[in-house]
Structure formats: C-alpha cells, structure tokens
N, C-alpha and C positions, 0 to 999 in steps of 0.2 A: 144347205143339206144336199147331198148327192142323192138324189132319189131315183136315178136311171142308171145304176152301176151294173151294167151287164158286159160279159165278156164272150165274144164269140169264140167258139173252139172248133177247130177243124182236124181231120185226120193228118193234114200236112204238118201239123204242129209237132215239134220234136223236143225231147229232153233238152233243157237249157232256156226254152221260152221263159219270159219274164212272169213270175207269179203275180196275179192281180192284187195281192196284198201288200206289195211295195215293202217298205220298211216296217209295216205294222204301226206306224206312229199313230195312226188314227183308230187303233183298237182299244177296245175296252180293257180295263185292267185284268190281266190273267192271274187270278188269285189262287190261293191254296185252297179256298172253301168252294162249296157247290154254288154256282150261281143260279139264282132264281129263273127262277126260271130256269106235131104242132098242128099239127094237123089234128083235128078232134075225130078220131075214128074209132069205132067199136073194135076191141082186140079181136074178136072173132072174125072181123071182116078187114082186117089190116092188109093193105097191100104190100107192105114192107116184108120181104122173104128172109126170114132168119136163117143165117148159114149154120151148118153143124157146128157143135161147140168145139170141135177140135180140128178144124179145117181153115187153112189160110190164115192162121194167126202169125202175127209178125213180132210177137214178144213171148215171154215166158208163159207156158201152158199152166193151167191150174193143176195142183196135185190131186191125187186120188181123193182124198178126204175133202178138199175144196169143191171137187167136181161132184161129190155126193151131197155137199151142203146146198149147192146151186139146185140141183134135182129136188132136193127136199124143199127148198124155197119154192120152186115152181108148182110143186103139189099143193103147198099150203096155201099160196096166194092166187092160184089160177082161177080167173072168173069163168062163168058168172057165179055170184054167190046167191043163196036163198034171199029173196026180196024182203022176207020179214026179219031178216037177221041183220046186225051190223057187220061191216066189212071186217075180215079176218084180222088178227093180231098174233105176234109170236116173237120169240127171242132166238137169235142165232148166237151160240155160246162156243166160241174158240179160244183157246188159251192164248196168253200174251206170246206174240211171234207167230200165231197160227194164220194170219192174214184175214182178219175179219173185214178190213176195209176193202182189199182186194176182191175178196169173194162176193161182198154185197154189191161193189160197183160193177163187177162182171154181169151178175145177176140183173141189176138195174138197166145196165147199158143194152143188154141182149132183149129182155122181156118187157122194159118200159120205155126208156129213153129212146131206143131206135124205132118206137111205134108211135112217136109223137107225144108221149104222156109226159106229165109235169112232176118232178120229184122235189120234196123238201128234206133236207139233211140238216138235222139239228145236233149241235155239239155244246159242251158247256166251256170249253176253251177253244180260243181262236186257233192256236197252232194245230189242232185237230182237224180244223176245217182246211188249213193250209196243206195239211198232208192228203187230205181227200182230193184237193184240187191237183196235187203233184200227181197222184195215181192216175187222176182222169185225164190229164194232159200229156203225160209221158209214157204210161204203160200201154204199149201197142195191142196187147191182147183184149184190152178194154176198148181202146180207140177203133179197133176193127169193126165195132158195132155201133159206134156213135156218129149220127148225122153230121155232115160237115157244117150245117148251120146251127148246131146246138149252141145256146147260150147260157153262160153260167152267170148267176146273179148273186151278188154279196149282200148279207144283211148282218152287219156288225159294226160296232163302233159309230161312225157317222154315216155309213151306208145302211139304207134301209129299203133297198129294192127287193120286191118278191115278184118280179115280172119275168125272170128267165125260165127256160125249160128245167134248169137244175139250179136250185136255190140252196146256197150254204149259208146257214144262219146260226149265229150264237144264240144259246137258250136266254141270256140275259137281254138281248136286243128283242127277241121274238116277244118275250114276256112283256116288255114296255109297248111294244106294238099291239098285242093282244088287249092289254089293258083290262078293263071290266067286260069288254065284250066276249061273247062265246064263240065267235067266229072270226077267222082271218079275213083281211080284205080280198084275199085271192083264193081261188080253189087249186087243189093239188090232187094228183091221182095216186101219189104214194108218199108216205112219210117214214123216215128213218131217224131213230134216236141213237145217236153214238154214245158209247159208255153208259148204257142204259140203267146201270145199277146206281148212278149218281142220283142226287135228289131232285134234279130239275124235271125228270119225268113224272115223279109223284106229285110235286107241285102244280103242275098243270094237267093233271090226269083228267080233271072234268073236261077241259078244253080239247084234250086229245080224243076223248070219248065222243065229243061232239063231231069231230072229224069223221070218226068211224061211222057214226049215224048217218052221215052223209054219203058213205060209200068210199072212204079213204083207208086203206089198209095201213097197219102200223107194224114197223119192224124194229126191234130193239137189238143192238149189238153190244155184247159184254164178254169178257172173260170169266167174270165172277158175278153170277145171278143172285146176289145176295146183299142184304143191307145190314146195319148194324145191330137191329133187333129183328126178333122172329115176326113182330108185328109189320114192321116195315117191309121185310122180306116178302111176307104175304101179300101186302098191298102192291109191292112190284110185279108179282106173278099175277095177281088179280089184274092189273093194267093190260098185261099181255095175255089174258085168258088163260092163265096158267098152262101155257103152251111153249115148249121148247121145241122149235122146228127142227134143229139139228145141234148135236153136242158132240165134242170129243174131248178126251181129257188131256192133260199135259203128259201124263204118264204114256198114253197111247202114241202121242206124237214123238216122245223120246224114242219109243220102242221102234217107231218107223224111221228114225234117224232125222226126222225133220228139225226137232229141237234138240239142243244138248242136254247132257245129263248133269244135274248138280253134284258136287261133291261138298259136303257141309264141313265147315270148320266151327265148332263150337268154342269161342274164346271166352274162358273163364278169367274175368279180370280181377286183380288184386284190389285195385283202387275202384271199387264199385261206388256208385252214388248212394248217398245217405238219404233214404226217403223216411219221412216222419209217418206216425200212424194216421195222421190226418190225410197226408198224400196218398196213402195205401187205401184208406176208406174211400177218397174220391175217385181213385183208379177203379175200384170194384164197382162203385155206383155208376160210373160212366162206361163201363166195359171197355176202357182204352186208356191209355197213359194221357192224363191231363197236360194242359200247356204248362202249368206251374212245375209239374213233375219233369217234363221235358226239359225245361228251363235249368232245373237243378242238375240234371245228368249232364246237359251240355256245359255246365260251368265248371265241372270237375277237370282241372288241368292235368292232374295225375292220370285220370282215366284217358284223356285224349292222349297223353304222352305215351301210355302203354299201348294204345290201339297202333299209333303211327310207328312205334318201335317194332312192334310184332309185324307189320306189313313190311316194313324196310328190310328186315332180316330175310323176308321171303319175296322180295320185290321182283326177282327174275321169274320166280314160278306164278306169281299173281298177275304180273304184266299189266295190261290196260284195264283201269279199275274204276268202277263207278261207286260213289260213297253216298249213302243216306244219312243225312245228319238230322239232329233233333230241331234245330232252330237255324235261321239265317245266320246269325253271330257263330253258332257252332260250325256251320259249313265253312265259313270264312276263316275261323280259327283253324280248322283241320287243314284246309288248303295252305294256309301259311305254314303250318308244321311240316307237311309233305315238301313244300318249296325249300324250307330250311334244310331238310335232308338231301337236297340236291335233285329232286324230281320235279319235273314240269307238272305243275298242278294249277287248277283254276276252280271257280265256283259259279254255279248258275242258281237263280231264285226268281221268284215271282215279281219282285220289285224292281228287276232290271228291265230296260226297254227290250222290246223283241229283237230288234237289230244287233244289239250287243250280245243277247242270248244266242242268237243264231251264229254269230262270229266265233263264240267260244265253242258252242257245240260242234261247228264245222272244224275248228282246230282239233278237237277230241276226235272226231271221225277220221281226220287225216293223220292222227298219231303224233301230231305236234304238242299235245298234252297227254300225259300217262295217266294222271289221276284227276277226276272230275267229281267234285263234291256238289251236292244238291239237296234241296228241301222239297219234296213232293213234285218238283218239276218233271222227273223221269219216271213217275209211277204210272203215266199213262201216255201212249202214243208215240214217244220217241223211239227211233230205230237205228241202233248202232250195233250190227250184228256181231262184230268182232271183239266185243267186250269179254274180258277173260274172267273178271272177278266183280262180284258185287259185295261191298261191304256195308253190312248193316250196323251203323253206329247209333242208329235209334232203336229202341225196343218197341214191340207192338203185341197187342193182344189180339189183333185183327187178322185171321187167316186171309181175308180178301187183300188187305193191304200188303201182307207178306207175300202173296202170289204176285201182286203187281210189281212188287220191288225185285224179287228175284227172277221174274219174267224177263227183265231187261237184259239179263245175262244168257238166257236160255235160247235166243235166237241163233239159228244156226242155218241148216239147209242151203238154199241158194246163195243167201248172203255171205255165208262163211262155211264153205262145204267141208273144210278139213277140221271143223270144230266139232268134237265130240263130247267134251265135258267142259263145265266151268266151275269156278270156286264161289261158294257163298260163305264168307266170314260173318258169324253171327256173334256180335258181343252180348253175352248172356248176362253178366253182372251178376248180383245176388239176388235178383228179383223173386226167383222161386221160393226163397225162404219166407216170403211173404204170402205164400199160397196164390200167387198169380200165375196163371195158366198162359204161358207164352205162345205166341202163334205157331212157332216152328214144331210144337208137338202135334198139332192138327195136321200140318203140312206134310210132316213125315208119314203119318199114318195115311193120308190120301195117296201119297206116292207109292206106298208099299202094298196097298190093297190091290186084290186082283192079280192078273197074269200080264206079262208083256214085256217088262223090262230085261228080263233074262238075269239079272243080277239083283242084289239087294241094294239099298241106299247106303252109300259109304258116309260115315260120320267121324271126324277127326276132332276128339275132344281135347282141347289143350289150354293150358294156363300160358299167360303172357310169356313166361320165361322159358317155356319148353313143352315138349309133347307130353300128354298125359295118357291117353290112350286112343286107339283107333278101332273102330268096331263097324260092323254092318248091321243094318235095322231092318227088321222084318215086323210085320204088324203084331206078331204075338209076343214080341219082347220089347216093344216100343217103351221107352222111358225107362228100362232096366239099367 
C-alpha cells in the first residue's frame, strides 16, 4: 500500500509536467453512480504578504464574475469566527463552463495554501481530481500564489495519503478511511466538496459536520444546487447552512458572452419507443426514466436510424458533436451507425480503463473524431470548448441532468472565443402523450426568465423528415 504518495509542486513546473495519476490503472472504478461516500500560523499574523489580485500574474486573469466570487468567498470564510459557532459553510454556484474549479483554486491558493494552511478537496470521480491537479500545476494565475514547497497528496485507489498540504481525495476512498470513526486521522484547515449536489456529501454529512465543529470551513462547488427530491435538496442546503456564497446563472454568462447561446432543435421522431403503462407508472414514481425504460428506448433500431439520418443531413452545420446515450450498448450502436455513414466516431463510458478513455477524448479534442457518444461520462467535469452540437439521444425529466448535458456545449469564452452559439438536438419522442414533463420545458423557462440575453431562445421544432416550425420562446408563451 502506497501510504506516502505526495507530489512536490513548485512555480517552476510548467504545463506538460506528468500528472501524478499516471495511467489511472490504480484508480477505483469510475462509475455512473454516486460513490459513497506549513507553517502553522494564525491567519491574522501570517508573515506571507499576499500580492494584489490582478498584479504580476503570468496566466489568464479571472473574469469579472469570478473576481466577484472570490471576494464573496473571502467575506464568507474570513476568520476569526465566533467561538461558540461552528466554522462557516456555503456553496459556490457557477454554471457548467463558468470556471468553478479555477475560481475556487485561486481563492484557496491566495487565502489558504499560500499561508501554510492544509486543504482537503473531495470529489466523487477520479477524473475530477485529475482536472484539479492540472489547474493547480499548469495555471500560472494560481501558481503565482502557491509556495514552491507545496506538496500535493493523493487519496484514491491504492493511494491513501492524507499528509500533503493539498490533499485530493475520492469520496469512496475517504469514506473507507473514515469508517465508523467521526474524525479523520489528519487535521485540515479547509474542506472543498466538488460537485456538491452529488450524494456523497449527504452520506457523510455527520462527519463533515464534525469537521466544522472543530473549526474547519466547508465549501461546496456545484452548477446545480438541487437533488432529485425536495427533501434531499433541503438536506443539501442544510449541510451548507442554507447559504449560497455566490451564484450567477447561465443566462447571465450568455449575456456576458462568456458562454455560448443554445439553439434548440426539438426532434419529433416517427419511430418513438413504445413504453408500457407499467413503464410510465415506474417513471412517474421514480421521477426519472428508469433503467428498463432507457433500455427499451435504446433498443429501437428505427429510432437510432432516424437520429443518425437526421444528423447526417446536417453534418456540416452540426460539426463537432457530443452525443448522450441511454446505455453503454446504445452509445456503441450509435457510434457504429455514425461510422457507417462515413464519419469518425467513437464512444467513451465508465467501464473503459482511464488511459483508453483519455486517448479517445484527446482525439476528440484534436478533431480526429467528429462524433463522440457517451453515457454520463461527460455530464460533469470534462472540458472541450469547441463542441458545436450536443445531441440528447436519451430523455430525462431532470432539469439538473439536462443542464449538465447541454452545458458541455455552452463553453466558449477564452477556450473558444469565436463561439457564440451551439446546437442542442433534443430527441423528444412521444413521451409527452404520457403526461411526462420532460426537462427541456423547465430549462427553457429558466433561460427566458428575467433580462439579459437580448433575444429570445430559438427553438426549431422538426420531424426527422424535415422542418416543422421555427419559433422563439418567451416565458409567457412557453409550451405554446
């Protein structure tokens, strides 16, 4: 067992340095489900002088809203705290593509790591931890404030070190270390829960509360501060003291030009999947499409053929496309169908080893693959800014999941400065005749509420065989 896996990190390290995760062969399975799970000095007397936030940076500056978020974090977590109260907690809510990781790392580097404080960063998937390390080791605007002798410690798979200044831990591994004990074997000065809306935060809430009782602040990062039920959402907000430290909407970031604007294509398929009354009842009870229903949808060859035919006729306009499928087999069948049409296509899913997955995603990033199909792998954390189209071949009733999926195409800004719009192809099928409220209705409403976009949301409703109607959507006429 590797118990002392720490990686020194200095400002002289440049992009291209080897990630400590290697090939990820020792990482625990990255599944589609929630996984359960230096100098000690008083901040007020710290001798390290913090440089002004916008001076002497050698990398990208923070945007205005990220800068506002950092100021809000400083105000929310600035010690000292009242002695009779627990340490503070709160959530940072930025849309997919809004830079949650960079913003949080910048704050931690300046206000905590640079002053010798120890930070624990928890995520439910190893590739999210990998991205944190890449930001930390390559983004010079963060490195400008990191001590040369900072050590990064890994706690996932066969690694179980909690000794570093900055510890990157998987929720599953941390849960096994915690066990029945209420305390971790090491003390930390600050704890971050990445993708805080996932179940791992709620499953360990008593232990996280014990850290706060000892004086450790807790910050949750999420684009969607909601759970599947109102009860779970209330529990999530209770864990973070019902406090959102800073929040900005996708609509506002679109208006700022930081995120691209979605153009929705509502694809009304002729060959819709046939769901039984028992399927529909189970979907209503669960509040989401069940595994059985998704398998039935995925097995419709006629539906798959219509989807691929529709995309093929518009391949030039749709360009680089990310496809969300119902099941692994569905993703594989769709990739084969695109390939038979003459397009470079591939699939990624949770059962692949990480090295193979990274190879395929790398080919997608470098445009050697035009169409990439996946099952939940891209719903969180993966950054490919020049995606032109998101194709939703799987239905959902969950606005949270819908936001996560379409958010993969919304990234623009510094990563794709010329990108102003992206396409969302939503395969609607015939589910609304079962009185199932698909997630797009809620998402459209959220996009058109308030001011800021300057335009309405454009929706192109089509049958697989051709254009049906084009319309703009405002809140007052939603669903008309």
